KELUMDO-556474 format. One record per residue: residue number from 1; x, y, z of N, C-alpha, C in turn; residue in one letter. Coordinates in steps of 0.1 Angstrom, whole numbers. Example, Ala and Ser with C-alpha at 12.3 -4.5 7.8 and 13.67 -1.06 7.14 Angstrom:
! residues 2
+-----+-------+-------+-------+-------+-------+-------+-------+-------+-------+------+
: pos :  n_xx :  n_yy :  n_zz : ca_xx : ca_yy : ca_zz :  c_xx :  c_yy :  c_zz : code :
+-----+-------+-------+-------+-------+-------+-------+-------+-------+-------+------+
:   1 :   132 :   -57 :    78 :   123 :   -45 :    78 :   132 :   -33 :    78 :    a :
:   2 :   128 :   -22 :    71 :   137 :   -11 :    71 :   129 :     0 :    79 :    s :
+-----+-------+-------+-------+-------+-------+-------+-------+-------+-------+------+
END
This chain:
! residues 175
+-----+-------+-------+-------+-------+-------+-------+-------+-------+-------+------+
: pos :  n_xx :  n_yy :  n_zz : ca_xx : ca_yy : ca_zz :  c_xx :  c_yy :  c_zz : code :
+-----+-------+-------+-------+-------+-------+-------+-------+-------+-------+------+
:   1 :  1100 :  1241 :  1099 :  1092 :  1235 :  1082 :  1087 :  1244 :  1076 :    m :
:   2 :  1088 :  1240 :  1063 :  1086 :  1249 :  1049 :  1074 :  1241 :  1041 :    t :
:   3 :  1062 :  1253 :  1044 :  1054 :  1244 :  1036 :  1058 :  1250 :  1018 :    i :
:   4 :  1053 :  1243 :  1009 :  1055 :  1244 :   994 :  1040 :  1247 :   987 :    h :
:   5 :  1039 :  1259 :   980 :  1028 :  1258 :   974 :  1024 :  1252 :   965 :    s :
:   6 :  1037 :  1246 :   956 :  1038 :  1230 :   946 :  1042 :  1221 :   954 :    t :
:   7 :  1043 :  1208 :   945 :  1050 :  1197 :   948 :  1063 :  1199 :   950 :    d :
:   8 :  1071 :  1198 :   957 :  1086 :  1201 :   956 :  1092 :  1187 :   945 :    p :
:   9 :  1089 :  1175 :   950 :  1092 :  1167 :   943 :  1085 :  1163 :   924 :    f :
:  10 :  1078 :  1173 :   920 :  1073 :  1171 :   906 :  1077 :  1173 :   897 :    a :
:  11 :  1081 :  1168 :   887 :  1088 :  1172 :   873 :  1081 :  1184 :   872 :    t :
:  12 :  1093 :  1189 :   866 :  1093 :  1203 :   859 :  1084 :  1202 :   848 :    p :
:  13 :  1077 :  1213 :   841 :  1073 :  1217 :   833 :  1082 :  1212 :   822 :    d :
:  14 :  1089 :  1220 :   820 :  1100 :  1221 :   807 :  1110 :  1205 :   809 :    e :
:  15 :  1107 :  1194 :   816 :  1111 :  1179 :   819 :  1099 :  1169 :   814 :    e :
:  16 :  1087 :  1179 :   814 :  1079 :  1168 :   808 :  1075 :  1167 :   796 :    k :
:  17 :  1070 :  1156 :   787 :  1070 :  1158 :   775 :  1055 :  1168 :   773 :    s :
:  18 :  1058 :  1170 :   759 :  1047 :  1177 :   752 :  1034 :  1169 :   752 :    a :
:  19 :  1034 :  1162 :   752 :  1022 :  1152 :   752 :  1015 :  1152 :   765 :    v :
:  20 :  1022 :  1148 :   775 :  1019 :  1148 :   787 :  1017 :  1162 :   793 :    r :
:  21 :  1019 :  1175 :   790 :  1018 :  1190 :   793 :  1006 :  1192 :   781 :    r :
:  22 :  1005 :  1186 :   774 :   989 :  1189 :   764 :   980 :  1177 :   771 :    l :
:  23 :   982 :  1170 :   778 :   974 :  1160 :   784 :   963 :  1170 :   795 :    r :
:  24 :   974 :  1178 :   805 :   975 :  1181 :   814 :   963 :  1193 :   814 :    g :
:  25 :   961 :  1199 :   799 :   953 :  1211 :   798 :   942 :  1204 :   795 :    r :
:  26 :   938 :  1195 :   796 :   922 :  1190 :   788 :   915 :  1186 :   808 :    l :
:  27 :   904 :  1192 :   810 :   900 :  1193 :   819 :   895 :  1177 :   818 :    a :
:  28 :   893 :  1169 :   831 :   886 :  1154 :   830 :   879 :  1152 :   842 :    a :
:  29 :   868 :  1145 :   844 :   862 :  1139 :   854 :   868 :  1130 :   859 :    p :
:  30 :   867 :  1130 :   875 :   872 :  1120 :   884 :   861 :  1111 :   885 :    v :
:  31 :   866 :  1102 :   886 :   861 :  1086 :   886 :   868 :  1072 :   896 :    t :
:  32 :   857 :  1067 :   901 :   859 :  1055 :   908 :   856 :  1047 :   899 :    l :
:  33 :   865 :  1038 :   900 :   867 :  1021 :   895 :   865 :  1010 :   904 :    w :
:  34 :   856 :  1005 :   905 :   856 :   992 :   915 :   850 :   981 :   906 :    t :
:  35 :   858 :   968 :   910 :   855 :   955 :   912 :   851 :   939 :   922 :    t :
:  36 :   846 :   935 :   918 :   848 :   925 :   929 :   860 :   921 :   932 :    p :
:  37 :   859 :   918 :   939 :   875 :   909 :   954 :   877 :   922 :   964 :    g :
:  38 :   875 :   926 :   966 :   875 :   941 :   964 :   885 :   947 :   957 :    p :
:  39 :   883 :   958 :   944 :   896 :   963 :   941 :   891 :   977 :   937 :    a :
:  40 :   899 :   987 :   935 :   893 :   999 :   928 :   906 :  1009 :   926 :    g :
:  41 :   900 :  1020 :   914 :   913 :  1026 :   914 :   905 :  1041 :   908 :    l :
:  42 :   908 :  1050 :   909 :   905 :  1063 :   907 :   910 :  1067 :   894 :    t :
:  43 :   899 :  1069 :   883 :   902 :  1072 :   870 :   899 :  1085 :   864 :    v :
:  44 :   907 :  1090 :   858 :   904 :  1105 :   855 :   904 :  1104 :   840 :    s :
:  45 :   907 :  1097 :   834 :   907 :  1091 :   819 :   895 :  1083 :   814 :    s :
:  46 :   881 :  1086 :   816 :   870 :  1080 :   814 :   860 :  1086 :   804 :    t :
:  47 :   854 :  1081 :   792 :   846 :  1085 :   786 :   833 :  1075 :   782 :    l :
:  48 :   823 :  1084 :   782 :   812 :  1073 :   780 :   804 :  1076 :   769 :    i :
:  49 :   800 :  1066 :   760 :   799 :  1068 :   746 :   784 :  1062 :   748 :    a :
:  50 :   772 :  1071 :   744 :   764 :  1065 :   741 :   759 :  1058 :   729 :    d :
:  51 :   747 :  1050 :   732 :   746 :  1038 :   719 :   737 :  1030 :   727 :    g :
:  52 :   732 :  1017 :   718 :   730 :  1005 :   721 :   732 :   996 :   717 :    d :
:  53 :   742 :   992 :   729 :   745 :   995 :   742 :   754 :  1004 :   743 :    p :
:  54 :   754 :  1014 :   756 :   764 :  1023 :   761 :   777 :  1014 :   764 :    g :
:  55 :   786 :  1024 :   761 :   797 :  1018 :   764 :   808 :  1028 :   771 :    r :
:  56 :   817 :  1023 :   777 :   828 :  1030 :   789 :   841 :  1024 :   783 :    v :
:  57 :   852 :  1038 :   780 :   860 :  1035 :   778 :   870 :  1043 :   790 :    l :
:  58 :   884 :  1036 :   789 :   889 :  1046 :   804 :   903 :  1040 :   799 :    g :
:  59 :   915 :  1042 :   806 :   929 :  1043 :   809 :   934 :  1038 :   822 :    l :
:  60 :   937 :  1025 :   819 :   943 :  1021 :   832 :   955 :  1019 :   835 :    i :
:  61 :   959 :  1018 :   845 :   973 :  1006 :   848 :   971 :   996 :   851 :    d :
:  62 :   981 :   989 :   839 :   980 :   972 :   836 :   986 :   966 :   848 :    d :
:  63 :   995 :   975 :   858 :   999 :   964 :   867 :   992 :   968 :   881 :    e :
:  64 :   981 :   975 :   881 :   973 :   981 :   891 :   966 :   966 :   894 :    s :
:  65 :   962 :   967 :   910 :   955 :   956 :   916 :   939 :   956 :   909 :    e :
:  66 :   933 :   969 :   906 :   923 :   969 :   901 :   920 :   960 :   891 :    f :
:  67 :   930 :   962 :   880 :   933 :   955 :   864 :   934 :   939 :   867 :    w :
:  68 :   943 :   927 :   877 :   942 :   919 :   881 :   925 :   912 :   883 :    d :
:  69 :   919 :   919 :   894 :   909 :   917 :   896 :   898 :   919 :   887 :    a :
:  70 :   899 :   928 :   880 :   889 :   931 :   866 :   890 :   923 :   854 :    l :
:  71 :   903 :   916 :   857 :   905 :   906 :   847 :   897 :   895 :   853 :    e :
:  72 :   897 :   886 :   866 :   889 :   880 :   867 :   877 :   879 :   871 :    d :
:  73 :   869 :   892 :   876 :   858 :   891 :   873 :   849 :   897 :   864 :    s :
:  74 :   858 :   901 :   851 :   849 :   907 :   842 :   843 :   921 :   842 :    g :
:  75 :   839 :   921 :   855 :   828 :   931 :   856 :   834 :   945 :   866 :    r :
:  76 :   831 :   952 :   867 :   828 :   965 :   870 :   820 :   980 :   875 :    f :
:  77 :   825 :   990 :   885 :   816 :   999 :   887 :   820 :  1011 :   883 :    a :
:  78 :   818 :  1022 :   879 :   821 :  1034 :   873 :   814 :  1045 :   882 :    v :
:  79 :   818 :  1051 :   894 :   814 :  1059 :   901 :   818 :  1078 :   898 :    v :
:  80 :   812 :  1087 :   891 :   814 :  1098 :   889 :   814 :  1102 :   907 :    p :
:  81 :   824 :  1110 :   907 :   834 :  1118 :   918 :   823 :  1129 :   921 :    l :
:  82 :   823 :  1134 :   936 :   821 :  1147 :   938 :   832 :  1157 :   944 :    s :
:  83 :   827 :  1169 :   944 :   842 :  1178 :   954 :   840 :  1172 :   964 :    p :
:  84 :   830 :  1164 :   974 :   831 :  1159 :   983 :   839 :  1148 :   985 :    a :
:  85 :   848 :  1141 :   976 :   852 :  1128 :   971 :   864 :  1133 :   974 :    d :
:  86 :   874 :  1141 :   974 :   886 :  1144 :   973 :   896 :  1134 :   980 :    r :
:  87 :   895 :  1137 :   992 :   898 :  1122 :   999 :   897 :  1110 :   993 :    q :
:  88 :   889 :  1104 :   991 :   885 :  1093 :   981 :   890 :  1091 :   974 :    l :
:  89 :   893 :  1100 :   962 :   898 :  1099 :   950 :   917 :  1098 :   954 :    a :
:  90 :   921 :  1105 :   960 :   935 :  1104 :   967 :   939 :  1090 :   974 :    d :
:  91 :   931 :  1085 :   979 :   928 :  1071 :   986 :   931 :  1061 :   974 :    r :
:  92 :   924 :  1063 :   967 :   920 :  1048 :   953 :   933 :  1056 :   945 :    f :
:  93 :   938 :  1066 :   942 :   950 :  1071 :   937 :   965 :  1066 :   941 :    a :
:  94 :   962 :  1057 :   955 :   974 :  1058 :   958 :   985 :  1071 :   964 :    g :
:  95 :   975 :  1082 :   966 :   983 :  1094 :   974 :   981 :  1099 :   985 :    l :
:  96 :   971 :  1091 :   991 :   966 :  1092 :  1008 :   970 :  1075 :  1015 :    m :
:  97 :   970 :  1075 :  1026 :   975 :  1064 :  1037 :   958 :  1055 :  1033 :    p :
:  98 :   958 :  1045 :  1031 :   942 :  1038 :  1038 :   949 :  1029 :  1050 :    a :
:  99 :   948 :  1032 :  1061 :   948 :  1021 :  1067 :   937 :  1010 :  1072 :    p :
: 100 :   943 :   997 :  1073 :   927 :   989 :  1072 :   922 :   987 :  1054 :    g :
: 101 :   930 :   992 :  1044 :   926 :   988 :  1031 :   916 :   999 :  1025 :    g :
: 102 :   919 :   997 :  1015 :   913 :  1009 :  1006 :   896 :  1008 :  1007 :    l :
: 103 :   891 :   999 :  1008 :   873 :  1002 :  1014 :   871 :   999 :  1026 :    f :
: 104 :   881 :  1001 :  1038 :   879 :  1003 :  1053 :   868 :  1018 :  1054 :    a :
: 105 :   864 :  1017 :  1063 :   854 :  1029 :  1069 :   846 :  1037 :  1055 :    g :
: 106 :   840 :  1048 :  1063 :   831 :  1049 :  1049 :   816 :  1042 :  1045 :    g :
: 107 :   816 :  1033 :  1045 :   805 :  1026 :  1042 :   803 :  1023 :  1028 :    g :
: 108 :   800 :  1014 :  1023 :   798 :  1008 :  1010 :   787 :  1001 :  1004 :    w :
: 109 :   778 :   997 :   993 :   771 :   991 :   989 :   776 :   981 :   978 :    t :
: 110 :   772 :   970 :   981 :   780 :   958 :   975 :   768 :   959 :   964 :    e :
: 111 :   776 :   958 :   950 :   765 :   956 :   939 :   770 :   943 :   930 :    t :
: 112 :   765 :   938 :   921 :   772 :   926 :   913 :   780 :   932 :   905 :    g :
: 113 :   785 :   944 :   906 :   794 :   952 :   895 :   809 :   952 :   902 :    y :
: 114 :   811 :   956 :   914 :   816 :   959 :   926 :   812 :   970 :   941 :    g :
: 115 :   817 :   969 :   946 :   810 :   978 :   959 :   812 :   999 :   955 :    p :
: 116 :   801 :  1003 :   959 :   802 :  1014 :   954 :   800 :  1022 :   969 :    v :
: 117 :   805 :  1035 :   970 :   803 :  1042 :   982 :   790 :  1045 :   984 :    p :
: 118 :   788 :  1044 :   997 :   771 :  1045 :  1003 :   768 :  1058 :   999 :    a :
: 119 :   773 :  1066 :   997 :   766 :  1082 :   992 :   765 :  1085 :   976 :    g :
: 120 :   771 :  1072 :   969 :   768 :  1076 :   955 :   752 :  1072 :   952 :    a :
: 121 :   749 :  1082 :   944 :   735 :  1080 :   939 :   736 :  1077 :   924 :    d :
: 122 :   749 :  1083 :   918 :   752 :  1078 :   903 :   760 :  1068 :   904 :    s :
: 123 :   759 :  1058 :   892 :   773 :  1046 :   890 :   765 :  1039 :   877 :    w :
: 124 :   775 :  1033 :   869 :   776 :  1026 :   862 :   776 :  1013 :   862 :    a :
: 125 :   774 :  1001 :   859 :   776 :   985 :   863 :   780 :   981 :   848 :    g :
: 126 :   795 :   978 :   846 :   798 :   976 :   832 :   802 :   959 :   832 :    c :
: 127 :   807 :   955 :   821 :   808 :   942 :   819 :   823 :   942 :   809 :    r :
: 128 :   831 :   938 :   812 :   845 :   941 :   809 :   844 :   935 :   788 :    l :
: 129 :   846 :   942 :   778 :   848 :   937 :   765 :   860 :   933 :   762 :    e :
: 130 :   869 :   946 :   762 :   883 :   943 :   756 :   892 :   949 :   761 :    s :
: 131 :   903 :   953 :   758 :   916 :   957 :   767 :   924 :   955 :   756 :    s :
: 132 :   935 :   968 :   753 :   948 :   967 :   747 :   957 :   975 :   751 :    r :
: 133 :   969 :   976 :   751 :   980 :   987 :   751 :   977 :   999 :   745 :    a :
: 134 :   979 :  1009 :   754 :   980 :  1020 :   741 :   983 :  1030 :   753 :    l :
: 135 :   997 :  1035 :   750 :  1002 :  1045 :   752 :  1012 :  1039 :   766 :    g :
: 136 :  1015 :  1043 :   774 :  1018 :  1038 :   786 :  1006 :  1031 :   794 :    w :
: 137 :   996 :  1031 :   788 :   983 :  1028 :   798 :   976 :  1016 :   789 :    a :
: 138 :   968 :  1010 :   796 :   956 :  1001 :   793 :   947 :  1006 :   789 :    l :
: 139 :   940 :   999 :   775 :   926 :  1009 :   770 :   915 :  1000 :   773 :    l :
: 140 :   904 :  1005 :   783 :   898 :   991 :   787 :   881 :   999 :   779 :    v :
: 141 :   877 :   987 :   776 :   863 :   990 :   767 :   854 :   980 :   774 :    e :
: 142 :   842 :   988 :   779 :   831 :   978 :   782 :   819 :   983 :   777 :    a :
: 143 :   811 :   974 :   781 :   794 :   976 :   776 :   787 :   979 :   793 :    v :
: 144 :   779 :   991 :   794 :   773 :   996 :   800 :   758 :   987 :   802 :    i :
: 145 :   755 :   980 :   819 :   743 :   971 :   819 :   736 :   979 :   826 :    e :
: 146 :   743 :   986 :   836 :   731 :   994 :   843 :   734 :  1007 :   848 :    k :
: 147 :   726 :  1013 :   849 :   732 :  1031 :   851 :   718 :  1033 :   865 :    v :
: 148 :   725 :  1040 :   874 :   716 :  1043 :   881 :   723 :  1061 :   886 :    e :
: 149 :   710 :  1066 :   882 :   714 :  1081 :   885 :   706 :  1087 :   893 :    i :
: 150 :   710 :  1097 :   901 :   707 :  1106 :   914 :   708 :  1119 :   910 :    g :
: 151 :   706 :  1125 :   921 :   710 :  1139 :   920 :   726 :  1146 :   918 :    p :
: 152 :   725 :  1153 :   909 :   738 :  1155 :   907 :   746 :  1166 :   913 :    s :
: 153 :   758 :  1164 :   926 :   762 :  1176 :   932 :   770 :  1187 :   927 :    p :
: 154 :   774 :  1179 :   911 :   790 :  1187 :   907 :   794 :  1174 :   907 :    g :
: 155 :   802 :  1179 :   892 :   814 :  1168 :   898 :   830 :  1171 :   900 :    p :
: 156 :   834 :  1164 :   902 :   854 :  1167 :   910 :   856 :  1169 :   894 :    l :
: 157 :   865 :  1181 :   894 :   876 :  1181 :   877 :   889 :  1173 :   885 :    i :
: 158 :   897 :  1169 :   874 :   915 :  1170 :   878 :   915 :  1179 :   861 :    h :
: 159 :   924 :  1189 :   868 :   928 :  1200 :   858 :   946 :  1205 :   860 :    y :
: 160 :   953 :  1200 :   854 :   964 :  1205 :   855 :   972 :  1199 :   867 :    r :
: 161 :   972 :  1187 :   872 :   978 :  1185 :   885 :   963 :  1183 :   896 :    g :
: 162 :   960 :  1189 :   898 :   950 :  1194 :   908 :   934 :  1198 :   903 :    r :
: 163 :   928 :  1190 :   918 :   909 :  1188 :   918 :   906 :  1204 :   916 :    y :
: 164 :   896 :  1205 :   908 :   888 :  1216 :   905 :   874 :  1212 :   908 :    h :
: 165 :   865 :  1226 :   911 :   854 :  1224 :   912 :   844 :  1233 :   904 :    v :
: 166 :   837 :  1230 :   893 :   825 :  1237 :   889 :   818 :  1244 :   894 :    l :
: 167 :   816 :  1261 :   891 :   804 :  1268 :   901 :   792 :  1260 :   897 :    p :
: 168 :   784 :  1267 :   908 :   769 :  1260 :   909 :   764 :  1264 :   895 :    p :
: 169 :   761 :  1253 :   891 :   746 :  1256 :   876 :   739 :  1263 :   883 :    d :
: 170 :   731 :  1275 :   879 :   720 :  1284 :   883 :   713 :  1282 :   871 :    r :
: 171 :   699 :  1273 :   874 :   689 :  1275 :   872 :   691 :  1264 :   852 :    g :
: 172 :   700 :  1258 :   856 :   701 :  1248 :   842 :   693 :  1234 :   845 :    a :
: 173 :   683 :  1234 :   834 :   678 :  1219 :   838 :   686 :  1209 :   838 :    p :
: 174 :   684 :  1201 :   851 :   690 :  1186 :   853 :   688 :  1178 :   843 :    s :
: 175 :   701 :  1168 :   839 :   695 :  1156 :   829 :   691 :  1148 :   828 :    p :
+-----+-------+-------+-------+-------+-------+-------+-------+-------+-------+------+
END
């Protein structure tokens, strides 16, 4: 058996669109979106807009079970994932087996917006406001109705097809 340092099934860079290659050069936070049902999806195209009210925008797969459940419930939770959540991110992205279902094991806290991993101390509860096709995805816009903020272990980052971790932040004030 040969172990590859790269994905042998990945599309070679020269065959990818220039837009896809540019997108891959932008670091993105890895988040988990969940909704009552329950359903969930790993989303790395998440943007938080401060304001009154605050909003969350994201690009999701309109053919996902998550979108079907979100259309029914109209609300969802957004959880920023940490470096310890790599397997969770892969499971909800469909990259890792999920025996017993996506929410089996690990512990979950039920909220009015969707289940939140039991260890998550920061998350937002959101109400769907609008959606529209954008590129090959669905742009979702929602109003942030609830925010829980706890200590940050640092973000899980997606960059050029892989997870990355920022070095520890030494001496910076916490938000």
